[in-house]
PDB file of the backbone (N, CA, C, O) and the ligand in Angstrom, with CONECT records:
HET     ZN  A 101       1
ATOM      1  N   UNK A   1      -8.439  30.168  -3.440  1.00  0.00           N
ATOM      2  CA  UNK A   1      -7.923  28.779  -3.436  1.00  0.00           C
ATOM      3  C   UNK A   1      -8.525  27.978  -2.278  1.00  0.00           C
ATOM      4  O   UNK A   1      -8.440  28.379  -1.117  1.00  0.00           O
ATOM      5  N   UNK A   2      -9.112  26.881  -2.605  1.00  0.00           N
ATOM      6  CA  UNK A   2      -9.687  26.034  -1.547  1.00  0.00           C
ATOM      7  C   UNK A   2      -8.963  24.697  -1.495  1.00  0.00           C
ATOM      8  O   UNK A   2      -8.760  24.028  -2.508  1.00  0.00           O
ATOM      9  N   UNK A   3      -8.587  24.338  -0.286  1.00  0.00           N
ATOM     10  CA  UNK A   3      -7.905  23.042  -0.143  1.00  0.00           C
ATOM     11  C   UNK A   3      -8.915  21.927   0.033  1.00  0.00           C
ATOM     12  O   UNK A   3      -9.912  22.094   0.735  1.00  0.00           O
ATOM     13  N   UNK A   4      -8.674  20.827  -0.581  1.00  0.00           N
ATOM     14  CA  UNK A   4      -9.595  19.688  -0.427  1.00  0.00           C
ATOM     15  C   UNK A   4      -9.554  19.169   1.001  1.00  0.00           C
ATOM     16  O   UNK A   4      -8.492  19.142   1.624  1.00  0.00           O
ATOM     17  N   UNK A   5     -10.708  18.755   1.524  1.00  0.00           N
ATOM     18  CA  UNK A   5     -10.762  18.245   2.896  1.00  0.00           C
ATOM     19  C   UNK A   5      -9.932  16.975   3.031  1.00  0.00           C
ATOM     20  O   UNK A   5      -9.930  16.104   2.162  1.00  0.00           O
ATOM     21  N   UNK A   6      -9.228  16.908   4.156  1.00  0.00           N
ATOM     22  CA  UNK A   6      -8.408  15.719   4.361  1.00  0.00           C
ATOM     23  C   UNK A   6      -9.285  14.536   4.760  1.00  0.00           C
ATOM     24  O   UNK A   6     -10.039  14.611   5.731  1.00  0.00           O
ATOM     25  N   UNK A   7      -9.187  13.496   4.040  1.00  0.00           N
ATOM     26  CA  UNK A   7      -9.966  12.306   4.388  1.00  0.00           C
ATOM     27  C   UNK A   7      -9.272  11.554   5.519  1.00  0.00           C
ATOM     28  O   UNK A   7      -8.060  11.336   5.500  1.00  0.00           O
ATOM     29  N   UNK A   8     -10.069  11.170   6.492  1.00  0.00           N
ATOM     30  CA  UNK A   8      -9.475  10.521   7.657  1.00  0.00           C
ATOM     31  C   UNK A   8      -8.937   9.141   7.306  1.00  0.00           C
ATOM     32  O   UNK A   8      -7.900   8.709   7.811  1.00  0.00           O
ATOM     33  N   UNK A   9      -9.656   8.470   6.440  1.00  0.00           N
ATOM     34  CA  UNK A   9      -9.225   7.102   6.108  1.00  0.00           C
ATOM     35  C   UNK A   9      -8.313   7.090   4.910  1.00  0.00           C
ATOM     36  O   UNK A   9      -8.560   6.372   3.941  1.00  0.00           O
ATOM     37  N   UNK A  10      -7.259   7.883   4.968  1.00  0.00           N
ATOM     38  CA  UNK A  10      -6.353   7.948   3.828  1.00  0.00           C
ATOM     39  C   UNK A  10      -5.210   6.948   3.981  1.00  0.00           C
ATOM     40  O   UNK A  10      -4.220   7.000   3.252  1.00  0.00           O
ATOM     41  N   UNK A  11      -5.363   6.041   4.937  1.00  0.00           N
ATOM     42  CA  UNK A  11      -4.313   5.048   5.125  1.00  0.00           C
ATOM     43  C   UNK A  11      -4.301   4.077   3.952  1.00  0.00           C
ATOM     44  O   UNK A  11      -5.335   3.540   3.556  1.00  0.00           O
ATOM     45  N   UNK A  12      -3.139   3.869   3.423  1.00  0.00           N
ATOM     46  CA  UNK A  12      -3.025   2.919   2.325  1.00  0.00           C
ATOM     47  C   UNK A  12      -2.876   1.511   2.881  1.00  0.00           C
ATOM     48  O   UNK A  12      -1.961   1.221   3.652  1.00  0.00           O
ATOM     49  N   UNK A  13      -3.794   0.645   2.474  1.00  0.00           N
ATOM     50  CA  UNK A  13      -3.721  -0.726   2.944  1.00  0.00           C
ATOM     51  C   UNK A  13      -3.014  -1.580   1.903  1.00  0.00           C
ATOM     52  O   UNK A  13      -3.345  -1.542   0.718  1.00  0.00           O
ATOM     53  N   UNK A  14      -2.045  -2.341   2.360  1.00  0.00           N
ATOM     54  CA  UNK A  14      -1.312  -3.215   1.452  1.00  0.00           C
ATOM     55  C   UNK A  14      -2.209  -4.379   1.030  1.00  0.00           C
ATOM     56  O   UNK A  14      -2.692  -5.125   1.883  1.00  0.00           O
ATOM     57  N   UNK A  15      -2.434  -4.540  -0.258  1.00  0.00           N
ATOM     58  CA  UNK A  15      -3.293  -5.618  -0.746  1.00  0.00           C
ATOM     59  C   UNK A  15      -2.685  -6.994  -0.485  1.00  0.00           C
ATOM     60  O   UNK A  15      -3.383  -8.007  -0.503  1.00  0.00           O
ATOM     61  N   UNK A  16      -1.393  -7.015  -0.245  1.00  0.00           N
ATOM     62  CA  UNK A  16      -0.712  -8.296  -0.055  1.00  0.00           C
ATOM     63  C   UNK A  16      -0.950  -8.849   1.343  1.00  0.00           C
ATOM     64  O   UNK A  16      -1.339 -10.007   1.494  1.00  0.00           O
ATOM     65  N   UNK A  17      -0.719  -8.031   2.367  1.00  0.00           N
ATOM     66  CA  UNK A  17      -0.840  -8.530   3.735  1.00  0.00           C
ATOM     67  C   UNK A  17      -1.953  -7.828   4.503  1.00  0.00           C
ATOM     68  O   UNK A  17      -2.134  -8.063   5.698  1.00  0.00           O
ATOM     69  N   UNK A  18      -2.699  -6.962   3.813  1.00  0.00           N
ATOM     70  CA  UNK A  18      -3.863  -6.298   4.414  1.00  0.00           C
ATOM     71  C   UNK A  18      -3.488  -5.454   5.621  1.00  0.00           C
ATOM     72  O   UNK A  18      -4.306  -5.264   6.521  1.00  0.00           O
ATOM     73  N   UNK A  19      -2.287  -4.955   5.650  1.00  0.00           N
ATOM     74  CA  UNK A  19      -1.868  -4.089   6.750  1.00  0.00           C
ATOM     75  C   UNK A  19      -1.546  -2.711   6.194  1.00  0.00           C
ATOM     76  O   UNK A  19      -1.166  -2.573   5.032  1.00  0.00           O
ATOM     77  N   UNK A  20      -1.704  -1.673   7.050  1.00  0.00           N
ATOM     78  CA  UNK A  20      -1.370  -0.318   6.593  1.00  0.00           C
ATOM     79  C   UNK A  20       0.075  -0.238   6.123  1.00  0.00           C
ATOM     80  O   UNK A  20       0.982  -0.765   6.767  1.00  0.00           O
ATOM     81  N   UNK A  21       0.272   0.419   5.009  1.00  0.00           N
ATOM     82  CA  UNK A  21       1.625   0.556   4.461  1.00  0.00           C
ATOM     83  C   UNK A  21       2.537   1.234   5.475  1.00  0.00           C
ATOM     84  O   UNK A  21       3.738   0.968   5.538  1.00  0.00           O
ATOM     85  N   UNK A  22       1.929   2.121   6.270  1.00  0.00           N
ATOM     86  CA  UNK A  22       2.731   2.849   7.252  1.00  0.00           C
ATOM     87  C   UNK A  22       3.425   1.900   8.228  1.00  0.00           C
ATOM     88  O   UNK A  22       4.517   2.183   8.721  1.00  0.00           O
ATOM     89  N   UNK A  23       2.767   0.764   8.496  1.00  0.00           N
ATOM     90  CA  UNK A  23       3.329  -0.151   9.489  1.00  0.00           C
ATOM     91  C   UNK A  23       4.394  -1.048   8.881  1.00  0.00           C
ATOM     92  O   UNK A  23       4.992  -1.874   9.570  1.00  0.00           O
ATOM     93  N   UNK A  24       4.625  -0.880   7.597  1.00  0.00           N
ATOM     94  CA  UNK A  24       5.640  -1.689   6.936  1.00  0.00           C
ATOM     95  C   UNK A  24       7.022  -1.079   7.145  1.00  0.00           C
ATOM     96  O   UNK A  24       7.185   0.140   7.207  1.00  0.00           O
ATOM     97  N   UNK A  25       7.988  -1.946   7.249  1.00  0.00           N
ATOM     98  CA  UNK A  25       9.360  -1.468   7.146  1.00  0.00           C
ATOM     99  C   UNK A  25       9.666  -1.351   5.661  1.00  0.00           C
ATOM    100  O   UNK A  25       9.023  -2.008   4.843  1.00  0.00           O
ATOM    101  N   UNK A  26      10.647  -0.516   5.304  1.00  0.00           N
ATOM    102  CA  UNK A  26      10.986  -0.342   3.885  1.00  0.00           C
ATOM    103  C   UNK A  26      11.204  -1.682   3.187  1.00  0.00           C
ATOM    104  O   UNK A  26      10.820  -1.862   2.032  1.00  0.00           O
ATOM    105  N   UNK A  27      11.816  -2.603   3.892  1.00  0.00           N
ATOM    106  CA  UNK A  27      12.053  -3.917   3.280  1.00  0.00           C
ATOM    107  C   UNK A  27      10.743  -4.639   3.027  1.00  0.00           C
ATOM    108  O   UNK A  27      10.564  -5.288   1.996  1.00  0.00           O
ATOM    109  N   UNK A  28       9.828  -4.518   3.985  1.00  0.00           N
ATOM    110  CA  UNK A  28       8.535  -5.177   3.821  1.00  0.00           C
ATOM    111  C   UNK A  28       7.797  -4.606   2.625  1.00  0.00           C
ATOM    112  O   UNK A  28       7.191  -5.343   1.847  1.00  0.00           O
ATOM    113  N   UNK A  29       7.851  -3.292   2.482  1.00  0.00           N
ATOM    114  CA  UNK A  29       7.169  -2.648   1.364  1.00  0.00           C
ATOM    115  C   UNK A  29       7.700  -3.203   0.051  1.00  0.00           C
ATOM    116  O   UNK A  29       6.936  -3.515  -0.863  1.00  0.00           O
ATOM    117  N   UNK A  30       9.024  -3.320  -0.027  1.00  0.00           N
ATOM    118  CA  UNK A  30       9.616  -3.830  -1.260  1.00  0.00           C
ATOM    119  C   UNK A  30       9.153  -5.252  -1.529  1.00  0.00           C
ATOM    120  O   UNK A  30       8.834  -5.607  -2.663  1.00  0.00           O
ATOM    121  N   UNK A  31       9.117  -6.066  -0.474  1.00  0.00           N
ATOM    122  CA  UNK A  31       8.731  -7.457  -0.637  1.00  0.00           C
ATOM    123  C   UNK A  31       7.274  -7.561  -1.079  1.00  0.00           C
ATOM    124  O   UNK A  31       6.949  -8.308  -2.002  1.00  0.00           O
ATOM    125  N   UNK A  32       6.405  -6.809  -0.417  1.00  0.00           N
ATOM    126  CA  UNK A  32       4.989  -6.864  -0.764  1.00  0.00           C
ATOM    127  C   UNK A  32       4.778  -6.362  -2.181  1.00  0.00           C
ATOM    128  O   UNK A  32       4.015  -6.960  -2.939  1.00  0.00           O
ATOM    129  N   UNK A  33       5.437  -5.280  -2.550  1.00  0.00           N
ATOM    130  CA  UNK A  33       5.302  -4.748  -3.895  1.00  0.00           C
ATOM    131  C   UNK A  33       5.726  -5.787  -4.919  1.00  0.00           C
ATOM    132  O   UNK A  33       5.083  -5.957  -5.955  1.00  0.00           O
ATOM    133  N   UNK A  34       6.807  -6.473  -4.618  1.00  0.00           N
ATOM    134  CA  UNK A  34       7.307  -7.480  -5.552  1.00  0.00           C
ATOM    135  C   UNK A  34       6.302  -8.615  -5.694  1.00  0.00           C
ATOM    136  O   UNK A  34       6.028  -9.071  -6.804  1.00  0.00           O
ATOM    137  N   UNK A  35       5.755  -9.069  -4.576  1.00  0.00           N
ATOM    138  CA  UNK A  35       4.798 -10.164  -4.628  1.00  0.00           C
ATOM    139  C   UNK A  35       3.572  -9.780  -5.438  1.00  0.00           C
ATOM    140  O   UNK A  35       3.050 -10.574  -6.221  1.00  0.00           O
ATOM    141  N   UNK A  36       3.119  -8.537  -5.234  1.00  0.00           N
ATOM    142  CA  UNK A  36       1.938  -8.086  -5.957  1.00  0.00           C
ATOM    143  C   UNK A  36       2.220  -8.039  -7.451  1.00  0.00           C
ATOM    144  O   UNK A  36       1.358  -8.375  -8.262  1.00  0.00           O
ATOM    145  N   UNK A  37       3.423  -7.622  -7.812  1.00  0.00           N
ATOM    146  CA  UNK A  37       3.765  -7.554  -9.234  1.00  0.00           C
ATOM    147  C   UNK A  37       3.855  -8.956  -9.810  1.00  0.00           C
ATOM    148  O   UNK A  37       3.466  -9.192 -10.954  1.00  0.00           O
ATOM    149  N   UNK A  38       4.366  -9.883  -9.019  1.00  0.00           N
ATOM    150  CA  UNK A  38       4.446 -11.271  -9.495  1.00  0.00           C
ATOM    151  C   UNK A  38       3.054 -11.811  -9.743  1.00  0.00           C
ATOM    152  O   UNK A  38       2.811 -12.489 -10.741  1.00  0.00           O
ATOM    153  N   UNK A  39       2.118 -11.502  -8.812  1.00  0.00           N
ATOM    154  CA  UNK A  39       0.746 -11.950  -8.971  1.00  0.00           C
ATOM    155  C   UNK A  39       0.166 -11.444 -10.280  1.00  0.00           C
ATOM    156  O   UNK A  39      -0.495 -12.180 -11.013  1.00  0.00           O
ATOM    157  N   UNK A  40       0.423 -10.178 -10.558  1.00  0.00           N
ATOM    158  CA  UNK A  40      -0.129  -9.576 -11.771  1.00  0.00           C
ATOM    159  C   UNK A  40       0.413 -10.260 -13.016  1.00  0.00           C
ATOM    160  O   UNK A  40      -0.323 -10.524 -13.966  1.00  0.00           O
ATOM    161  N   UNK A  41       1.710 -10.542 -12.996  1.00  0.00           N
ATOM    162  CA  UNK A  41       2.309 -11.113 -14.189  1.00  0.00           C
ATOM    163  C   UNK A  41       1.865 -12.562 -14.383  1.00  0.00           C
ATOM    164  O   UNK A  41       1.906 -13.094 -15.493  1.00  0.00           O
ATOM    165  N   UNK A  42       1.438 -13.193 -13.282  1.00  0.00           N
ATOM    166  CA  UNK A  42       0.994 -14.577 -13.404  1.00  0.00           C
ATOM    167  C   UNK A  42      -0.422 -14.633 -13.978  1.00  0.00           C
ATOM    168  O   UNK A  42      -0.766 -15.554 -14.718  1.00  0.00           O
ATOM    169  N   UNK A  43      -1.243 -13.628 -13.624  1.00  0.00           N
ATOM    170  CA  UNK A  43      -2.622 -13.605 -14.098  1.00  0.00           C
ATOM    171  C   UNK A  43      -2.683 -13.114 -15.528  1.00  0.00           C
ATOM    172  O   UNK A  43      -3.767 -13.026 -16.105  1.00  0.00           O
TER     173      UNK A  43
HETATM  174 ZN    ZN A 101       2.338  -5.679   2.852  1.00  0.00          ZN2+
END
């Protein structure tokens, strides 16, 4: 069994505010997710 190498740049960047998801508070994550979904439904 071989484990895949850990990629250093595995930080998820929020497409909404361009900040790492890690730096979001749970509330911020919910808000950004909602905004992104609204964008999708508008397009
Ligand atoms: Zn965000």
